[in-house]
C-alpha positions in Angstrom: -1.9 -3.0 -25.9 -0.5 -0.2 -23.9 -3.7 2.0 -26.5 -6.6 0.1 -24.9 -4.9 0.4 -21.1 -4.8 4.6 -21.5 -9.0 4.7 -21.5 -10.2 7.0 -19.1 -13.7 6.2 -17.7 -16.1 8.5 -15.5 -16.9 5.9 -13.1 -17.7 6.9 -9.4 -15.9 4.2 -7.5 -13.0 6.0 -6.1 -10.0 5.6 -8.9 -6.2 4.2 -8.4 -4.8 7.7 -7.2 -7.8 8.8 -5.1 -7.3 5.4 -3.4 -3.8 5.7 -2.6 -3.2 9.1 -1.9 -5.9 8.2 0.7 -3.3 5.3 2.2 -0.5 7.8 1.9 -2.9 10.1 4.6 -3.6 7.3 7.0 0.1 6.1 7.5 1.6 10.3 7.8 -1.6 10.5 10.4 -0.2 7.6 11.9 3.0 8.2 12.1 2.4 11.4 13.6 0.4 9.8 16.3 3.4 7.8 16.6 5.9 10.4 17.3 3.5 12.1 20.0 3.5 9.3 22.2 7.6 9.1 22.1 7.4 12.9 22.7 4.8 12.3 25.5 6.1 9.4 27.2 3.5 6.7 25.4 3.3 3.3 27.5 4.9 1.0 25.0 1.7 -1.1 24.8 0.7 1.6 22.9 3.7 2.1 20.4 3.5 -1.4 20.0 -0.2 -1.4 18.7 0.1 1.9 16.9 3.4 0.6 15.2 1.7 -2.6 14.4 -0.7 -0.5 12.6 1.4 1.8 10.5 3.6 -2.1 9.7 0.1 -3.7 8.7 -0.9 -0.4 6.4 2.2 -0.3 4.7 2.9 -3.9 4.0 -0.6 -3.9 2.5 0.2 -0.7 0.0 3.2 -2.0 -0.5 1.6 -5.4 -1.8 -1.5 -3.6 -3.8 1.4 -0.9 -5.6 4.1 -4.0 -6.6 1.1 -6.1 -7.9 -1.2 -4.1 -9.8 -0.3 0.1 -9.8 3.3 -0.6 -11.1 2.7 -2.1 -13.6 0.3 -0.8 -14.7 2.2 2.9 -14.7 5.2 0.5 -16.8 2.7 0.2 -19.3 1.4 3.1 -19.4 4.2 5.6 -19.1 8.1 6.3 -20.2 9.7 6.9 -17.3 11.4 3.4 -16.2 13.7 4.7 -13.9 10.5 6.7 -11.2 9.1 3.3 -11.3 12.7 1.2 -10.6 13.5 3.7 -7.4 10.2 2.8 -6.1 10.4 -0.7 -5.7 13.8 -0.4 -4.3 12.4 2.2 -1.6 10.1 -0.3 -1.0 12.1 -3.1 -0.5 14.3 -0.4 2.4 10.7 0.3 3.6 10.4 -3.8 3.7 13.2 -4.2 5.7 12.6 -1.6 8.9 9.4 -3.5 8.8 10.5 -6.2 9.8 13.1 -5.2 11.7 10.3 -3.3 13.5 8.6 -6.7 13.6 11.3 -8.4 15.4 11.5 -6.3 18.2 9.4 -4.3 21.4 9.0 -1.1 21.9 11.4 -0.4 25.2 14.5 -2.2 22.6 17.4 0.2 21.9 16.7 1.8 18.4 12.9 0.4 18.1 11.1 4.6 18.2 14.3 5.5 15.9 13.3 2.8 13.7 9.9 3.7 12.9 10.7 7.5 13.4 13.3 6.5 10.4 10.5 4.4 8.6 8.0 7.3 8.6 10.9 9.3 7.2 11.4 7.1 4.0 7.7 6.7 3.7 7.3 10.5 3.4 10.4 11.2 0.9 8.2 7.8 -1.0 5.0 9.5 -0.9 6.3 13.0 -2.2 8.0 11.4 -5.3 4.9 9.3 -5.7 2.8 12.2 -5.7 5.2 15.1 -7.1 5.8 13.1 -9.9 4.3 9.5 -10.8 0.4 10.4 -10.1 1.5 13.4 -12.9 3.1 11.2 -15.1 0.0 8.9 -14.8 -2.8 11.5 -14.9 -1.0 12.3 -18.3 -0.5 9.2 -19.4 -4.8 9.1 -19.9 -4.5 5.4 -17.7 -7.9 4.1 -16.7 -7.5 5.1 -12.9 -10.9 3.4 -12.3 -11.1 0.3 -13.1 -7.6 0.1 -11.6 -8.6 1.7 -8.6 -11.4 -0.6 -8.7 -8.4 -3.8 -8.5 -6.7 -1.9 -6.3 -9.7 -2.0 -3.8 -10.3 -5.9 -4.4 -7.5 -6.6 -3.9 -6.3 -4.7 -0.7 -10.1 -6.1 0.6 -8.2 -9.8 -0.2 -5.1 -8.7 1.7 -7.2 -7.3 4.8 -9.1 -10.5 5.0 -6.4 -12.3 5.3 -4.9 -10.3 7.9 -8.3 -9.8 10.3 -8.1 -5.9 10.0 -10.1 -2.9 8.0 -12.7 -2.7 6.1 -13.2 -6.4 5.2 -13.5 -8.0 8.5 -17.3 -6.3 7.5 -18.9 -9.1 6.6 -15.6 -10.3 3.9 -15.9 -13.2 5.5 -15.9 -16.9 3.5 -16.1 -20.7 3.6 -12.6 -21.9 4.0 -10.7 -18.4 5.1 -9.6 -20.7 8.0 -7.7 -22.7 5.3 -5.9 -19.5 4.2 -4.6 -18.3 7.1 -1.0 -18.0 6.7 -1.4 -17.8 3.2 -1.5 -13.6 3.5 0.8 -11.8 1.3 0.6 -14.9 -1.2 -0.8 -13.5 -4.2 -3.7 -15.5 -5.7 -5.0 -16.0 -9.2 -5.7 -12.9 -11.3 -8.9 -11.2 -10.6 -12.0 -10.7 -13.1 -11.0 -6.5 -13.6 -6.8 -8.0 -13.8 -7.9 -10.7 -16.6 -10.1 -8.0 -18.6 -7.5 -6.0 -18.6 -4.8 -8.0 -19.6 -7.9 -9.0 -22.4 -7.7 -5.5 -23.7 
């Protein structure tokens, strides 16, 4: 099974590594924007909105990595310790995200928690991009197919949360009934079924 998942493709779709790197850049810019707000005594309302955006972006990103990317990488490379560390880092970030979500910007330690979350995330990004991604490239994982699957799931999560690119006409009948289900894994997508069949 391992050999089949190592197939490469020249598909023009954004590959998994490019998609995840773009997510990394997006969230790093948001953290820089937050830092500027704190340095310039930004309004609490602006801080709250930006912190919420950071937390939402990270939540969606972590979920697609944990559901799709990490399992595929675990099957393709020998280095499991790197993946174990990444999952522990995700758990630490999720804890801080929950703490930030339960607070208001005027509360003591709010800015510090957002700042520390940014430091955790920057460390995590550096390890992924400098250590994990090169191993993924070397393993010749089908990053184009994986990227399509990641994007599909990302759009599903964004639609469930009412954010991002998914807002542009991806509403389907019955979405109202799914309110509050963000974060729950839907049945396997077509691409994950295809990957499992290989």
